[in-house]
N, C-alpha and C positions, 0 to 999 in steps of 0.2 A: 496648521502649525508650520512656521518657517523652518527651513532646514538649517542646521548649525553651520557656522563658517568652517573654513578649511582647518584652521588651527584647533578649533573645538573638536572637529572630526578626528584629527590625528590624536589628540589627547585622550578622547574617549575610547578610540579603538585600541590604543596601547593599554589603557586601564583595564579594558574588558578582555584582553587577550587570554585565551585558554587553550594552549597548544594541544592538538591531537584529540580534542573532544569529539570531533566528528571523523570517524574512520571510514575512508572511502574504499571502493573496491580496488583502487590502486593508490599508492602512497601520494600524499600531497603535503607540501610544506606550507603551513598556514602563515608562517612568518615572513614569507618572501615579500620583497618590496613591491609596492604598487604606487602608481600616481596618486597623489593625495586626494584628488577629486573622485577616485574610485573606491575610497573607503566607505563601506556600508555600515551604518549605525542601526541600532534598534529603532530609532526614530524614522528610519527609511522603510521599515517593513510594516505592511498591512496584513494582519492575520484575518483570514476569511473563512467563516465556518458555515457551511450549508447545513440546516437542521430541519428534518422532518420527523416528527414523533420521536424526539430524542430526550424526553424527560428523564429517562433512566441514565443516560450517559453525559448529558450536557453539564451538570454541576461539576463533575470531576474534571472535565476538560477545561472549564473556565477557572476553576480553582488552581489548576496547574499553570494556567497562563498568568494569573495574578500572583503566583509564587515565583515568577521569573526574577532573575537578578536585576532586570531593568524592564521598563515598559516599552512595548512596540509603539509605533505611530498610532495605531488604532486596532481595535478588535471588533470586527463586524460580524454579527450573527444574523443570518437570514432565516426567519421562520417560514418554511416552505409549506404554508397552509396546513399546519399540524392539527391533529385531532386531540392532542393531549395538552399538557401544561408547559410545553417547550417555550412558548412566548413569555409566559409569566416568570419562568425561571430566568430567562435572559434579562427581562426587565429588572428583576430583583438584583442580579449581579451588576447591571448597568447603573444602579443607584449608589453603588459603593463608591467611596471617595477615590478619585483618580483612577478609576477602573479602565477608562478609555474604551469601554464596551458600548456599542450602539446596536440596537435591534432594528432590523429591517423587516418589513412585511412583504413576503413574496407575492408576486403577481400570479394570476391564473396561468396555467401551463398552456402555451400556444400549440397549435397544430405543428407537428413535425419535430417537436423538442421532447427530450427525455428530462425527467425531473431534476436530477442532480446537475446536469449541464446547464439547464435554465437557471437554477439557483446560483451556480458559480458565475455565470455571465452577469447576473444582476449584482452580485457582490463586487465583481471586478469593475463594473461601471461606477460604483459608489466609492471605490478605494482611491486613496490619494498617495499611497506609498510608491517609492521607486521599485520596490520588490513586493511581490504578493506571495503569501504563504497560505495555500489552500489546505485546510486542516479538517479532517472529519471530526464529528462531535464525539466519537468514541475513542479519540486519541488523548492521552495524557502525556505532557512533556515534563522532563526533568528540569530543575531550576536553571541549568546552564544551556538549555537547548536553543533558545533564541539567539543567545550570544554566538553559539557555534554556527547557527544558520547565517548570521550576519557576517561572520568571518569567512564562511564558504562563499557567500555572495561577493565579498570583496575580492577573493582570490579568482573567482570565475568571471566576474564583471558583467556577464550577460547570460542569457539562456535559461536552462532549467536544471533543477536538481530534485531527485525524488529518492525515496528510501522506504524500507519496510519496517514499520514499528515492531517491537517485540510483541509477539502474539500471546495474550493471556488466554488460558483455556480452563474450563471448569468441568463440564460433563465429559463422559467417555467419548461421545461423538465429536465434540470439539477437539479433544486430544488426538483422536485418530485422523481427522480430516483436515483441520485448519493448518497444521504444519506442512501439509502436502503442497501448499502453494509455493513456499520457499524451496521445498525439496525438488520440485520439478524445475524451478529456475536454476538452482545450483547444479542440477544434473545435466541440463540440456542447453544452457545458454552460456557462452563464453563472456563472463562478466566484464573483462577488460575491454571487449569490443563494444559494450554498451556505451562506455565513456570515450573510447578512442576512435571508433569507426563512425562515419556519418551515414553508413548504410542503415536505412530504417528497419531492415530485417533484424538487426541486433538492437532490440529495444525492450526495455523493461521499466515499468513505473508502477507506483502505487498511489491511487487517488487520495489515500488517507493523509499523505504528506507530499505536497508538490510546492516547491519554492521556485518561482520564476520571475525574471525581471519584467517589469510592467511593459517596457518597450518591446521586449521579445514576445510577450504575450499578445500584444497588439499586432506585431508583424506576422505572426503565424495564424491570426484570425481568431484567437481565443476559443472559448467554448462554443461560440457560434459555428465554428468550423467542424465541430464534432457533435453537433446538437442531437443527432439521432443515433449515436453509438452507445451501446451498453458498456463498452470498454473505453470510456472517454480518456482515462489516464494513459492507456497505451497509444491511443490515437494522437494525443497531445505530444508525446515524446517523439512519435514518428514524424509529425508535422515539424517539430523543432529540428530534427535531423535533416529533413528534406529542405528546410529553409536555411540551413547552414548555421543554426544556433547551437552553441555548446549544450550538450545534454549528458548528464552524469547520473549514475546510480550510486548512492551513498549508503554506507552501513550506519544506520541510526538506532539500532536496537538498544544501545546504552542510553539514548536520549529520549526515546519515545516508546510508549506501550499502548496496546489497544486490545480490547476484547470485542471483536467484530460481531460475534454471534453468541447467543446464550441458548443452549439446548439443541437437541437433534433436529427439531423442525426448522429452526432458523438456519442451521448449518446447511441442511438439504436445500431449502428454498434459496438461500443466498448463493450457493455455488451453482445451483441449477440455472440461474439466470445468466451465468457467465461462461459456463463450460463450452456449450456448443457454439455460441457466438464467438468465443475466443478461438475456435478452430475455423473461423470463417464460415460457419454453418455448412461445412462440407462433410457429408456422410462418409465418403471414401477416406477422408483424413481421420475422422473419428474412429472408423473401423481399423485403420492402419495403426493408429496410436494405441487403441485398446489391445490389438493383437500383440504389439511390441511390449506393452506393459505386462500383459499376461505371460508372455514368454520370459521376460526378464525377472519378474518378481513373483508371479503366482506359480509357474511351473517348477521353479527350484524348491519352493516351500512344499508343494505337493510331492515332489520327488523325495525330499527329506523325510516327510512323514511316512510315505510309503516305504522308504528304505529302512527307517527305524522299525516299522511294523514287521517288515520281512526279516530283519535281523533278529527281532525278538521271537519270531515264530520258528525260524530255522537255525538260529545260532550262528549264522554266517552273514556278514554285511554284504549287501549286493554291490556290484562293481560301480554302479552310478552314485552311490551314497556320498563319497568324498566330493565329487563335482557338485552335486546338489547342495551339500552343506556349505561349500565354499561360495557358491553363487548367492545363497541365502544370506550368509554372513556378510558378504560385501555390501549388499543392499542395506542390511541392518546397520552397518557401520556408517554409511552415508546418512541414513536417517537419524542415527544417534547424534551426529554433528549438528544437524538441524534442530533436533529436540533440545539439545543442551543450550543452544542459542535462545530457544523459546521457552526455557524453563519447564519443559514437559518432562515428566518422570522418565528416566532412562529406559525403563522396562518397555515403554511403548515402541521403541525401535524394533523390538522382537515381533511386534504385531504389524510390521510393514505390509505383509500380504493382505491383512484385513483392511488396512488403510487404502491400499491399491484397489481392492475389490469394491469398497464403498465409493471411491472416486469414479470408477468405471460405471457403477450403477447410476450415480448421479448424472454422469455424462450421457448415458443412454436415456435417462428421463428427460434431460435437457433437449435432446434431439426429438424425443417423442412429443414434447410440448410444442416444438417448432413445427413439426409435420402435421400435427393435429390442429394447427392454427389457434392454439390456446394462448400463446404468448407466455410471458413471464410476469408474475405478480411480485411486487416488493413494496412494502410500506403503504399498502392500500391503493397502489396504482398498478395497472396492467399495461405491459409493454409488448408490442408485436415482436 
C-alpha cells in the first residue's frame, strides 16, 4: 500500500486528532507542531498479534480492531502452531471485507528461542508499516485506541511506547494476584524516570502492548536480541534505552483491556514463569524482597489482628495497635488506587496481606522450579 502524500497526511492527522486520549506517566501535548513528514497515520501502523492456543481470546481482540475508527495498514496474526481453533478463527476474520487481516503460519521453534519472541520476530519480518504494534491476543482496544497510538508515534517520532492495559479479573485468585503487577510497579519504580532517564535500570514495559518504530526495532536487534528471555518486554525497553532510543511508559487503561488469566491455575502458572526470572534468578534477592514485603505488609496485618484480639480480651488496646493499624491502612490505600484503576471491587484492598502472601508463595514456587531443573511450562511448551 503506498503511503499517502504529505498533504493527505496533514489532513488525515488533523481530522483524527483526539487530544489527551492517551495519558502518559508525564504530561504530553499531542497537538505540538511536528515536521509534516513525521506525522504518523493509521496506514503507517502494522498490528502484530502472536497467537498460540488463543481461540478463547482472539475473537474479541480482532473484533475490537475491526471496530476502530480507521483501519491500520495491516493486521497480521501469527498462529504459533496452536492445538486449538486459533487459525480457523483468524481465517474467518480475514475473509471479512476490508479486514486487512492476514494469517501467518508459525515456523517450528528453533533451538535457543522462546515461543513468543520467535513469533514476534516472524511477524516483524512480514510487517510493512513504519510503526509496529505488538498486541497480545487477550487485549481488546477501545475504538479510538489506534488513533491515539498514531498520535503518540507522531509526537515521539521514534523509539518505543508501552503500557499496561486495564486488567479484567473474574475469580477470587485473579482479583487477589493480578493487580499486584501494577501495585509493585507503582510502589517501587519512579515512573517519570522510565520516560526521562536513559538508565536501563529504570525500565517497565508490558508485552501485551508495545508500539515501536520499525527503524528503532531493527536498530536494537528486535526480538532476536531477546530470543531466550522469558521477560522479552523488559529486555526490549532496556535495549532501547541502551541504544539511545526514546522509551516511554504510557497510561493506556482507558484505551485497552485484558484478561490475562482465567482461574487460579492459570494465575499461578503464569506468574510462576516470570517471578524468579524477573529477579534475575537470584535467590538472595528473592529472600530480601520476600523479607521486605513480609515486614511491610504481613507484619502490620498480624500486629493489627493480634492487637484487636488483645483489646477484646483485656479491654485495653496494646501500645502497638495504632502503629500496626496505620501501616496496614497505608498499604491498603495504595492498593485501593490500583484496584480502582483495574475495576477490582474496593473491598479487595483490605485483603492486601492475602495478596502479598500469595505472591510470595508463587515466587517461592518459581524458585523451586528453577533449582529442581523443572523449568516453566506455558501453553504446552516447557522453558528452562
